GULUMKOL-329758 format. One record per residue (C-alpha): z, x, y; residue in one letter. Coordinates in steps of 0.1 Angstrom, whole numbers, plus 2048, in hexadecimal, padded with zeros to 3 digits. Layout:
! residues N
ZXYA
...
END
This chain:
! residues 1266
D60561280M
D4954D297H
D2755828BR
D0854A27AF
CFF552256F
CDA55324BP
CD053A230V
CAF54C227R
C9F56C235H
C79571235V
C6B592241Q
C4D58A258L
C445AD265A
C515D0269K
C665D7288P
C505DE2A6G
C405CF2C5N
C1C5CC2BAS
C095AD2C7R
BFD5A42A4N
C1F5A4294Q
C2D58328BL
C4C57529CG
C4256B2BFR
C405452BBM
C4E52B2A3L
C4350829AA
C554F0282V
C454D326FD
C554B2278S
C5B4AB253D
C6B4CD24FG
C524D7234C
C404F3247F
C4850E260L
C2F522274A
C34544284V
C1B55529BS
C155772ABA
C0957B2CEY
BE55802C2E
BCF5792A4D
BE9572289R
C0055627EF
C1154C25DA
C1A52A24EV
C39529239L
C3E50E21FS
C624FF21CV
C6E4EE1FCS
C8E4E11EEM
CA04F61D4S
CC34F01C7A
CCA4D81E4G
CC04F11FFS
CA04F9212D
C8F519208I
C6F52A213I
C5A52D1F4D
C38538202K
C2B54B220T
C06547228I
BF7560241L
BD955B258Y
BC356F256P
BCB576232S
BD359A229E
BC2596207N
BA2585213E
B9D59A233G
B8F58424EE
B7C56923BT
B86545235Y
B75526228T
B7A50823FG
B6B4E7235R
B474F0238G
B4C508255L
B4152C253P
B58546244R
B68552264I
B8955E272S
B95552294I
BA456C2AAR
BB45692CCG
BD45662E0T
BEA54A2D3I
BF95362F0W
C095192DES
C0A5082BCM
C184E92ACS
C164D628BF
C044B528CI
C1649B277S
C0348525FK
C07461255D
C1A462234I
C09442228Q
BE645122AI
BEF475225S
BD948420AE
BEE4A11FFD
C124AA208E
C0A4CE203H
BF24CE221N
BFB4D1246C
BE84D3267V
BF14ED281L
BE34EA2A4A
BE050B2B8I
BD75112DCV
BC45322DCM
BB15472F5H
B945592E4R
B835782F2R
B6857030BG
B7054C30EA
B7653C330A
B8F523323L
BA951F308N
B9F50C2E8D
BB34F42D3L
BAF4FE2AFL
BBA4E9291L
BC34FC271F
BC94ED24FG
BE14FD237C
BE24F7211N
C02504202S
BF65001DFR
BD85171E4E
BEA52C1FES
BCD529216T
BC952223BV
BA8517249H
B9950B26AI
B934E626CI
B864E028FA
B854ED2B2Q
B894D82D2Y
B7E4E62F3S
B764D2312E
B6A4DF333S
B854DC34DG
BA84EB352P
BB750633DL
BCB4FA31FS
BEE50831DL
C024F7302G
C044DC2E7I
C1E4C62D7T
C1C4AB2BEE
C294872C5V
C464802AEP
C4745F29BH
C2245A2A4L
C0E46C289S
BEE47E293G
BF447F2B8F
BFC49C2CFA
BFE4A52F4F
BE84C1300L
BF54D0321F
BDC4DE338R
BDA4EA35CM
BDE4CB371G
BDE4B1355D
BEB4A7333I
BD449A317L
BDF4822FCL
BCC48E2DDM
BC44782BFD
BC54902A2L
BC8477286R
BA648327AD
BAB4A927DP
B864AF279G
B7E49A297N
B9849F2B3P
B9448A2D2C
BA64822F2C
BB145E2F9I
BC5462319H
BC747A336K
BE647D34CI
BE248F36DS
C024A1377V
BF44A639AN
BF14813A2T
C06473385A
BE945D379V
BE2453355V
BBD45034DE
BAB44432ED
B9445F321H
B7A45E306C
B714802F8S
B4E4892F3A
B414962D2D
B394B72E1E
B5E4BE2E5S
B5C4C72C0C
B474E62C3R
B3D5012ACG
B5451F2AAI
B4C5402BAD
B5655D2A5V
B6757B2B5D
B6659A29FD
B6C5B42BAE
B915B32BEG
BAA5A42D6I
BA95962F9F
BC45AC309K
BC259C32BV
BCA57931DA
BE6587308A
BF5598326R
BF157933BA
C04566320L
C1F581321L
C2057C347K
C195A134CL
BFA598361R
BF257A376D
BCD57F379S
BB2599375G
BB35A139AD
BD85A439AD
BD65BC37DM
BCB5D8393V
BE65D13ADI
C025CF394R
BF85EA37BD
C15600386D
C2E5FF36AP
C4A607383M
C415E9399S
C545CA393I
C4B5BA3B3D
C3859A3ADS
C3058F3D0G
C435713DCN
C4455F3BBG
C2C5443C5E
C0F5373B0M
BED53D3BDN
BE051D3AES
BE94FB3BET
BE34EA39DC
C034DE38BK
C094E3366F
C244DB34CV
C394FA347S
C524EC32DS
C594CC31AW
C704BC301S
C7049C2ECW
C8D4842EAE
CA14892CAP
CA04652BES
C904502A2E
C814362BAF
C5D42D2B5A
C564332DAC
C5D4582DFP
C64466301K
C5A48830EL
C6B49A32BI
C544B333DT
C5A4CC358C
C3D4D736FL
C394F937ED
C474EA39ET
C684E138EG
C614BC38DE
C6D4A936EL
C5948C361F
C5D475343M
C4046A32CL
C4544C315E
C2D4442F9I
C284202EEH
C134162D0S
C083F22C8D
BEB3DF2BCL
BD73E72DCE
BDC40C2D6G
BF04282E4V
BFD427308R
C0D44231DV
C2543B339D
C2D456352L
C4C453368S
C5145E38BN
C6247F392C
C8547C384L
C9449D390Y
C8A4BE39FR
C974DF393V
C89502392S
C6B50637BP
C78505358C
C6F51C33CK
C7E506321V
C8A4E2320L
CA14D7304L
CAA4B22FFW
CC84AD2E9V
CDC48F2DDE
CF147C2F6G
CD647C311G
CDC4A031BL
CBF4B6326I
CC24DC32AA
CAA4EA343A
CA751033FL
C9852635BV
C8A547351E
C9855C36EM
CB154437EG
CCD52C377D
CC550E361G
CD54EC361V
CE34D134AI
CD64AE352L
CE048D344K
CC946F341L
CDA44F34BE
CC842E351H
CA643F355G
CB345836EK
CBC47D36AL
CDE487377L
CEC4AA37DF
D054B5362G
D0D4DA366S
CFB4FB36DP
CF1515353I
CF753835FQ
CDB55135BN
CE057336BI
CC058235FS
CAF598369P
CC95B0376I
CB55C738CL
CD25DB39BD
CF75DB39BL
D145ED3ACC
D385F13A0L
D525EC3BBV
D785F23B8D
D7D5D73D2Y
D9B5E13E8N
DA85F93CFG
DB15E03B4E
DAA5F8398K
D915E1388Q
D6C5E238FD
D585C3396Q
D335C2394I
D1C5B83B1Y
CFA5B23A0A
CD75AA3ADC
CCB58E396C
CAD577392G
C8A5783A1M
C7A5663BEC
C8154A3C6P
CA154A3B1E
CAE56C3BDG
CD456D3C0S
CF15853C3L
D0B5813A8R
D2F58D3A9I
D3A593385T
D5D599378R
D6C598355S
D8557D350G
D9C569339I
D8B551322S
D9A530319V
D9951D2F8E
D944F82FDR
DAC4E42E7L
DA74C12F5L
D904B030ET
D9448C316T
D7A473322A
D73474348P
D8A45634FI
DA4468365Y
D94462387K
DA74683A8G
DC347E39BI
DD948C3B7T
DF249F3A3G
DFE4AA380T
E204B5374W
E2F4BC352T
E544B434DL
E6E4BD333R
E894A5328M
EA44BF329K
EA84E1339E
EAC4F1317S
E8D4E2308D
E734FC2FFS
E564E2301H
E4A4C931AH
E504A4314S
E3B49232FF
E1B496342L
E1C484364V
DFA47B374L
DFA46F397S
DDC45B3A4F
DD444E3C6V
DE442D3BFE
DF743239FG
E0B448388T
E0944C362R
E2145F34BV
E1346C32AL
E2547B30DS
E1B49F308V
E094AA2E8G
DE64AF2DBL
DE348A2E0S
DEF47A300F
E004582FEI
E0844331DD
E2E43D31FV
E30434344S
E4341433ED
E5E42632AS
E65443342V
E70430361G
E5743D37BF
E48424393Q
E24421387T
E124113A5D
E1842D3BEV
E0A4503C3C
E244693B8T
E294863D1L
E4049B3BAA
E5549739BC
E6C4AD386G
E8A4B1370L
EAB4AE384L
EC34B3366A
EC24AB341D
EB348933CG
EAF483361L
E8C48136FL
E8347D394V
E6446D3A3Q
E5C4713C8I
E4245C3DAH
E3D4523FER
E58438401T
E714403E6E
E8345A3D1V
E8844C3AER
EA045A394L
E9544F371A
EA645034FL
E8A44C334P
E90435317A
E914402F3I
E6F4312EES
E6144C306A
E744692F7H
E8C46D2DAP
EA647B2F3E
EA345D30AG
EBE443310I
EC342B2F3P
EB640D307L
E963F9305S
E8E3FF329L
E9341E33FP
EAD41F35BV
EA642A37ES
EB742F3A0A
EA64313C2S
EAA4403E5W
E96436403Y
E8F449423P
E9342B439G
E76426451N
E6844944BM
E4D453432T
E5246F419I
E3648941BS
E424A3403L
E5D4A93E9G
E6A4C13CEA
E834BE3B2V
E9B4DA3AAG
EB84DF393H
ED14C439EN
EC24BE3C1F
EA44AF3D1I
E924BA3F1V
E7B4A2404I
E694A4425A
E5D48943DT
E4348A459S
E4447747AN
E6147E47EP
E6549F46BC
E854A0456F
E904B3438L
EA84A2420F
EBE4B1405I
EC64973EBL
EE04973D0G
EE94803B3V
F0A4703AAR
F14462389L
F2243F38DL
F25433368S
F12437348T
EED43934FY
EF442F374Q
EEE44938FY
EEC4493B5E
ED645F3CBI
EE746A3EBN
EDC47B40BD
EF049B409V
EE24AB428H
EC44A743FH
EB64BB45CV
E9D4B5478R
E7E4CC477L
E6A4D9493Q
E4A4DE47DN
E3E4C7462E
E424D443EV
E224DA42AS
E314E3409C
E534E73F7I
E5C4FC3D9S
E7D4FF3C7I
E8051D3AFP
E8C51538CR
E9B529370E
EA751F34DK
ECD51D34FF
EE951B335K
EFA4FA33CQ
F1E4FE347G
F394E9355L
F364DA377S
F3E4F3392G
F3C51137BS
F2452D381I
F0452A36CI
EF454A360S
ECF551358V
EC854B334A
EB356A32FN
ECD586332K
EB25A132EN
E9F59534DC
EB159D36DE
EA758938CI
EA859C3ACF
EAE5893CCA
EBC5923EEP
EE05883F6T
EE2564400G
EC45593EBV
ED35463CEE
EBE5333B5I
ECC5103B4G
ED25103DAK
EB151F3E7T
E8F5103EDF
E7051A400V
E5B505417V
E39509429G
E354FB44BT
E194F1463H
E2550C47BK
E1751C464P
E3352F453S
E45535433V
E6B530435E
E8653641AI
EA351E41EM
EC451A40DS
EDD4FE40BF
F024FD405S
F1D4E340CL
F304FB422E
F13509438E
EFA4ED435G
ED54F6436C
ECD51A441R
EAD52D447V
EAF54E434L
E8D55D43CA
E6D55544EV
E4956144AG
E32554465S
E0D553461I
DF255A47AS
DD056546DI
DB256E483N
D8E572478N
D78590480T
D725834A3F
D9757F4ABG
D965594A8T
DB3549494P
DA853C472L
DAD51846BS
DBE50B44CG
DDA52544BC
DF450A442I
E05511421P
DFB4F9405E
E125073EBD
E2F5213EBV
E425313CFK
E5F54A3CCI
E595663B3V
E725803A6S
E6759B38EV
E705BE399D
E735B23BCR
E775913CFF
E595833E1Y
E485623ECV
E255573E4L
E1353F3FBA
DF252E3F5G
DE0522414L
DCA50541AR
DAC51B423N
DAC52C401G
DC154A40AM
DDF5583F7L
DFC56A407L
E1857F3FAR
E3858340EF
E5459B405E
E785A0410W
E775BF426P
E865DF417T
E9A5E4437V
EA35C0441P
E925B7461S
EA359B474V
E9E58A495F
EB15984B2H
ECB5834C3S
EB75834E3G
E995724D2I
E9D54F4C5P
E955484A1M
E7453649DQ
E7A52347DS
E724FF476S
E964F5475L
EA34EB498I
EC24D6492S
EDA4D0476I
EEC4AE471S
F104AC467Q
F154A3443V
F2848443DD
F4948C42DN
F4746F414S
F2547C408L
F3349F404S
F504923F0S
F3A47E3DAA
F2249B3D3T
F3E4B33CBI
F4D49C3B1S
F2D49439FC
F234A637FT
F014B038CT
F0E4C23ABG
EFD4E13BAL
F015003A5Q
EFE5263AAN
EF1543396C
EFC56739AS
EE05803A2M
EDD5A53A9Q
ED75AA3CET
EBE5C13DET
EC65BC402G
EDD5AC41BD
ED858D431V
EEB586451G
F00567452N
EE955446AS
ECA569474V
EAB56445EP
E9958244FV
E74588458V
E5F588439L
E455A4436Q
E2259B42EL
E175B2412I
DF55A5408A
DDC58A411L
DBF57F3FCR
DA45653FDR
D9E5563DBI
D895383E5G
D8251F401I
D975023F5T
DBE4FF3F6P
DD05163DEV
DE95073C6F
E0251D3B3L
E0D511391V
E2552637CP
E1E528357L
E4352234FH
E6551C361D
E6D54036AS
E6D55438AL
E5856F379N
E3F55836AA
E1A55E36ED
E08543382M
DE7531383I
DD95343A6A
DC25163AAL
DA85153C5S
D825113C1D
D8952039ER
DA752938AP
DB654C38AW
DD355B376L
DEC56B38FL
E0058737FQ
E21586391T
E2E5A7383A
E145BB396R
E1F5CC3B6H
E065BB3CDS
DF059E3C4L
DDE5A13A3S
DC6587395Y
DB1581376T
D95567375S
D9A54A35DV
D7A54034DS
D7C51B354F
D6950436AQ
D754F838CS
D934E3389A
DA84CD3A1T
DCA4CF390H
DDB4E4376V
DFD4E4365T
E0B4F7347P
E114E4327V
E294F130CN
E294DE2EBT
E304E72C7I
E0B4E82BFD
E014F92E0C
E1D50E2EDP
E0851F308K
DF2502312G
DE44FC335I
DD74DA340L
DBA4DA359F
DAD4BC36BV
D874BF36FA
D6B4A6372E
D8348936DN
D8E49634BS
DAD4A733EL
DA64C932EH
DC24D8318L
DBA4FD313V
DCA51E309E
DC253F319M
DB555A302A
DAE57F307H
D89582302S
D6A58D316T
D5957332CR
D4857B34CL
D5156736BN
D34566382V
D3255B3A7Q
D105553B5K
D0255A3D8F
CDE54D3DCC
CC95663F0L
CA555C3EBG
C895743E4G
C9058F3C9T
CAF5A53CFP
CA75C83C4R
CC45DD3CDK
CE85D93D8V
D015F13E8L
D255EC3F3Y
D2E5F9416H
D53601414N
D59604439E
D4D5E1442S
D555D3420K
D335C341ET
D155C5407L
CF35D340FL
CD75C23FBV
CB35CC3F9M
C9B5AE3F4R
C765AA3EDS
C5E58D3E6G
C6957B405L
C5455D412S
C5A567436D
C3A56A449D
C4658845DS
C5259D43FC
C5359C419S
C705B4415S
C915BB428D
CB45C9427I
CD05B042DC
CF55B3431R
D0959A41DI
D2E58F420D
D3C5933FCP
D55577403L
D3D55B409N
D1A569405G
D1156342AS
CF557843AL
D0458D455L
CE75A2461S
CC35AB455R
CA95C7459F
C855BC453K
C6B5D4445C
C495D6455E
C2E5BE44AH
C205C9429G
C3D5E2424E
C555DE406I
C775EE404A
C7A6013E3K
C9B6143E5S
CBA6193FBM
CDA62D3FDQ
CF7631414I
CF8654422V
D13666435K
D08677456V
D25689466G
D4067046AT
D2B651468E
D1764044DQ
CF363544EV
CDC622436L
CBD63542AV
CA161E41DV
C8262940AG
C6361340CT
C4060E3FFS
C22608417Q
C076053FDI
BF45E63F2V
BED5EA3CEG
BFA6003B2R
C0F61E3BBA
C0C62F39AI
BED638385M
BEB63035FP
BF1656359S
C13653369G
C09667388E
C0E6593ABS
BF16483BDE
BE46613D6S
BE06463F1S
C036393EDA
C1963C40CK
C3D634415G
C5963942ER
C7D644431L
C8F62E449I
CB1636457V
CC5616460I
CE4617474S
D03605466L
D13604489E
D325F148EK
D375D34A5M
D4E5DC4C1Q
D6C5C74C1M
D8D5C74D2S
DAD5D04C0D
DB85AC4BED
D9A5A44A8S
DAB5B3489Y
DAF59B46DL
DD559A471A
DF2586466I
E0F58847DC
E2E576488S
E335674AAN
E4F57E4B1T
E4E5A24BDV
E655B14A2P
E505A3486S
E315B2494Q
E425D4493I
E535D1471T
E365C045EC
E1E5DB452P
DFE5CC445F
DF95DC424R
DDB5CA415E
DBE5B341DI
DA75AA401V
D8E58E3FAG
D8D58D3D4Y
DA65903B8A
DAB5AC3A0T
D9E5A837DE
DB55BF369Q
DC25AC34BL
DE85AE34CS
E0359534AS
E205AD349S
E325C3361S
E2C5E0349L
E0A5E4358C
E185EF37AS
E395FD385S
E4C5F73A5P
E426193B0D
E1D6123ADD
E116163D1N
DEC6103C9S
DEC5F13DEY
E015FE3FAD
DF761041AG
DD65FE41DV
DD15F6442Q
DBF5D744DL
D9A5DD454D
D875CE470K
D6E5BD458M
D515C5470E
D305B7465S
D1B5D1479G
CF65D1481Q
CD95DF46EL
CC35F3487R
CA960E47EP
CB062F490I
C9964747EA
C7A647468C
C67661453L
C4565C443S
C4266641FM
C2366E409P
C2B6543EFG
C406363E6V
C6563E3EAV
C736303C9L
C956413CCS
CAC64E3E6V
CCD6603E0C
CE86723F4S
CEF6963EBY
D0E6AA3F4L
D16692410D
CFE6A3427R
CDB6A0418Y
CC468440EV
CAF6863EEL
C906703EDA
C7466C3D5S
C516663E3A
C396623C6G
C3C6813B0S
C4D6953CCF
C7369A3CFL
C7D6A13F3Y
C9E6AF402V
CA36A0424C
CBF6A443EG
CCB69B460F
CC96B747AL
CEB6BD48BN
CF969F479D
CE468948FN
CD966947DP
CBB667494H
CAD688488R
CA2685464L
C8E6A3457R
C7F6AF436R
C8D6D142AF
C7B6D740AT
C6A6C63EDS
C5E6CB3C9V
C436BA3B5K
C476AC392S
C2B6A337BR
C3067D37CF
C3D663394M
C6366539AI
C75644393T
C9A64C399C
CB26653A7L
CD766C3A3T
CEF6883ABT
D116963A1Y
D1E6B13B8F
D026CC3B8T
CEF6BE39AR
CD06A83A0I
CC1692385A
C9E686389V
C8D66C373G
C68666372D
C5065035FC
C45669345R
C59689343D
C7B677341G
C99687352I
C996A8364L
CB66BC372F
CB36CD394Y
CC96E03ABT
CC56E83D0Y
CCA70B3DDQ
CD5705401E
CD172A40CD
CAD72B400L
CA6706407K
C967033E5K
C986EA3C8L
C9A6FA3A6E
C956E9385Q
CAF6F136BL
CA96DB34DY
C906C2340C
C8F6A5328D
C866AE304P
C7168E300V
C5B679316Q
C69659323R
C6364033FL
C85641350V
C9262035EA
CB362E36CD
CCC64A367C
CEF654370A
D0267636FL
D25673360V
D2B698367D
D156B6372P
D086BB34FN
D05699340T
CED67C348A
CEA65933CV
CC664E33CV
CB562D334S
C9062832FD
C7960A331R
C7860630BR
C9C5FD308G
CAC61F2FFN
CCC62E30EV
CD0653308S
CEB66C311I
CDC68E31AL
CEF6AE323S
CE76D232AS
CF06EB30FP
D0F6FF318N
D0172030CD
CE371D323L
CF470F342E
CED72F355D
CC873234BN
CB2721365P
C92721350S
C7E701353P
C7970232DE
C9D6FC327C
CA06D9317N
CBC6C131AL
CCD6B82FAR
CCE6942EDL
CF368D2E6R
CF06692DBC
CDB64A2E1S
CDB6252DEY
CBE60C2DBY
CC55ED2EFM
CA55DA2E9G
CA55D030EE
C9E5E532DT
CBB5F2341I
CB15F2365M
CD25FE375S
CEC616368I
D0D61C37BR
D2A632374K
D4B61E371G
D70624369S
D8061334CF
DA2621344L
DA960F323Y
DCD60B317K
DDE5FB2FAL
DE85D62FBP
E075D030FV
E1C5C82F0D
E165EB2E2D
E1B5FF302V
E3F60B2FBF
E376122D7K
E196272E1S
E2D63B2FAW
E486412E0N
E2E64D2C7D
E226662E1G
DFE6572E1E
DEC660301T
DD364B315I
DB065A317P
DAA66A338L
D8466B337F
D7E64633AA
D7164C35DK
D5065634CN
D4A632341S
D28623348I
D1E5FF353M
CFA5F434FA
CE65D5357G
CC65CA345T
CA85B534DL
CB459A335L
CD5597348G
CEB5AB330S
D085BF33EV
D105DD328M
D2E5F4329T
D2E616319F
D51626314V
D5664A309P
D6D6512ECI
D796712DBT
D656812BES
D816782A6E
D806542B0E
D5B6532AEH
D5C66128BE
D75646281L
D62629290L
D41636282K
D4D63025FV
D5960D268V
D38605279Q
D2561025AA
D385F8244R
D365DB25DL
D105DF25FA
D0C5D823AV
D285C0231H
D1C59C22EP
D37590245W
D2D5A6262T
D0A5B325BA
CED5A9273P
CE558526DI
CBF58B268L
CC45A724FG
CB85C2267N
CC25E6261D
CDC5EC27CH
CD961227BA
CB461127EE
CB45F829AF
CCD60B2B0R
CBC62B2A8G
C996212B3R
C886382CBG
C9F6552C2S
C966752ADP
CA0673289A
CC467D284G
CCE6792A8A
CF166B2ACP
CF36472B8T
D0C6362CFI
D2461F2BCL
D1D5FA2BFD
D3B5E92CFG
D2F5C62C6D
D2C5D02A2M
D4F5E02A2L
D5F5C32B4A
D595AD295Q
D745C2284F
D8E5B329AL
D84590291E
D8A59626CL
DAB59025AT
DBE5AC24BS
DB15A4228M
D8D5A2236Q
D915C3248Q
D9B5D3227E
D7E5C2215A
D655CF22EV
D715F322AL
D775EE204A
D6160B1F8P
D7762420AF
D9760F20EC
DBA610200T
DD25F620DP
DD860A22CN
DBE62622ET
D9962D22CI
D8A64E223A
D6D65A239S
D4E663226S
D4768023ES
D6A68E241K
D85691227P
DA168123BF
DB065F238A
DAF646254I
DC7629259S
DB960625DI
DD45FF276D
DC761C28AR
DA460D28AV
DB15EC296V
DC75FD2B0R
DAA6112BEL
D925F32C0L
DAD5DE2D1E
DB45F82EAR
D905F92F6V
D895D42F4H
DA95C9305Y
DA25DF322A
D7E5D4326L
D885B0324N
END
């Protein structure tokens, strides 16, 4: 298992969030002899570390103030006092070993803010581990900027940097009783000044016996920016922090890190609050200590943490935005890679994009100015097996080749460069065997492949070369010292493309455009000749060529070769014979299936023309096919990847549609040359002549009229050309679709089905099958080769759209297929909040509605009015807090309900995003079934996951993709801040204004006539609303969740049930009319439901019942209902059906939640029997050393915090997932107290449970969620 194990556990404090509990900050002595842990205020502890039995142990913990001695300490002649205040920073100060008096003493420097003080103080504490005492040594305070942090200078004993607002002080602390400053570095002007401290900097100590300075502590916690701002932002429901700009123009160091080296001249990297990175270098010589400050080396977002690791890599972590990895080379910082950070998630919406049966998450992430919209999907993780050095620059193509058709593993890896080609032997180590294979190494290879057993073909711009590798390159090679080769040249033409099939070669030239079919004739032992069997003149240039391959049983020349896998039938229309058929993409643009035979020559079997228009009716550029592949699983179809990042699927029509005789065929083939008789004779007599394979037919093709291929689906998976790479040589093989990022294309699905592959952007990919790595994939990325294997595990794939400001809420508008995003904290002079419409394909801003000056949008919801949809926005028009400390709404708070039209842009009929043929019949017989922009994320690589009869992707008509305009059409003033808006019964609008709940509606279904119908007042401010049919759930900031219903005949809101406990509700969702999922600001998730026996009793005293709860430890800001239909792994599907096991039907009540720390949580319902089973397993996992919490916490106590004693808890999926990582013996050991070799007995019920059943249940859930 991949987990840490604790070496030593020391209990610092009881669980809780008190400011005087230890655990907030950690400091480590440079010698490793002492640790220091502090609370937010008043308290810290020094832990002594010693060696015992060869390992470090903590043998003593010294508290300050001491619990035994109260608040009095003796400190070198100073009065018996205790220092109290808010601890901002702390660091040990190293001592010179040669002059150190006692190894049991240490010096700890702390930056502290004491009550009533105008500035922070630097306090020096001494610790004596023998006497177990901590005493104050000295205090340093200088009039000037506010002190923020301190760090010791490594390898320079007794020196430290004190970071202040606007400058950095180099402190000489070699004499702890007399601290002084020797250098001042201004971060505003980047000037280093000599500074001699005055004696008065060592002042007497002011004693604070009255308590804590709460304002300073909250400022440290970043809950308040200033005393004045405290009043404005005292609303616990307000998370608006202005525009995110600092009021002060004085720069300061926000983070720092030392170089991890043993050099005598240490270097310090610092980040300012402006994001500028500087380097400080310390020099010590006979003249003293000197500090050199560099110029700005790099600019990033202001960093919370800097971490300098070995190898010159620096990790810059941003608190509410993406970080970055930088590399220091030759005194400069270079960008390495980003560090994704999706916190905080303020809102999310789940979208089953284009009916793909798999939700993807659109989330509002980050804070101003790092606000962004993230598109999150689950994907397939990869396990990196090998990564080479970045020495492979300029790669233009990659291929893996077998030595024989019957080989189960690849033998060679071919790498094509701009001006060269290398051939490597395949394995966990790659060895260059270029000289022994026979390929020309000083040219750029366009294509290569296996022609027949032992015969490899290389195609470049001026030659087609047949190579017979020598035995030194492969054990099956020819027994000669050097390889043998034969060549064919295209005369004065240049080869642009090529492909190698089973016993024949297809190449294309440009200027003029010809298509050549080449064959090979055996002349003598190891001597072959390449012949031009057939060639045709083309009207349009070819953009790509693909020859389908299958594994064949080798037969005699001229005999029919059958497919090796008898259990897998290949379906193809009549006339399409693997071994004679190939597919090309043209610059027309079009996709054309061709066949060749000696009797009929080259013939076009089917054509699929491409013409794609954008939303304005203008043809899109880049629609030329970059790669094409023939696929045959349960039906025959063609995949085409375009140069503009789109992917198309063409299918053979169910009723063959052909071109009428009156309309000429518009294929690329315009004339056929006569085949030379001598060449025909030679080809027929050779042992590698063209072969056939028998196939079951599904249609009929005319002798000469091509069929019109039907376009079934079109998807945009990126903006760069799409390459299609099958994972093995089979017509039903899954593929890697490579564009901006890699995707796994599942060919067995009826339409186009994708799964994200969790790998970085790559330029090339090829499958690699070796003994050690039978399912390897080789990616080319960042000039390195990456050998990986795909694994089924959870890893989020996130796409980022930078928005600016702070995105607060996101909605998906299905009609226009666009996103509506509510933002605040904008730096725009005209407004600080707006509603914008975003294109989910590229993140572009389509339209925008600006709120009035001083007005902030707080909520929004799409509402149906008659036959059209409008956007209802709730706003706040108050400057200051909207909620009083008591939880009631501020009486002066005001807001508005704004109705925004989502009108459509008027376009002509020809502005549809359409794909059509240039001929009239194809326009009639080519129904457009699907248009999508992103790929499905459902994990499946087998046709068992969908049947040929699955019509979930069919019948979807092309939408107009109208961006629309955002225009206000109605407005309604509200007596409070509108924190929540919700649609009700498709004809009402529910809105909360302060502590009032309003029912509004549109008179006569007119969106211009918004009216209030009725209202009801709660005791405290309402924070969220949600509905399910006639049930209304209201969450407020004190009374928790309340159930209401609206009596339409009486126009009256009636309260049905109330929360049994008080809670500050963050969000809620109704999974059915009687059950609510509620999150509060303390990190709890609770499931509440109405009692069945009291359902008809409308008494307000009726309390909801707590069904179960779960303590997250972080605040969930957004809860959304999802659908997760979890099934068994594919390998067990048939077995499950035979056993009569049913798939749960209540998975539609699953919940997805996003937190302020960026976590995405999924809650899946299970049956009571399954819950009882897994509860026993979880109890054992929580206490077993292999799987228990690392820090020794009580798992049941932690997950049950905030819940009444005895309340059921939701099972911890992360804890249970560990059971799947254990071996069979380990699983039995974990369940040993109740376990026989195959069963465990539940402590609560007297029935036996199979371990196999536990594994089966956990796999079923986790495979589906992955």
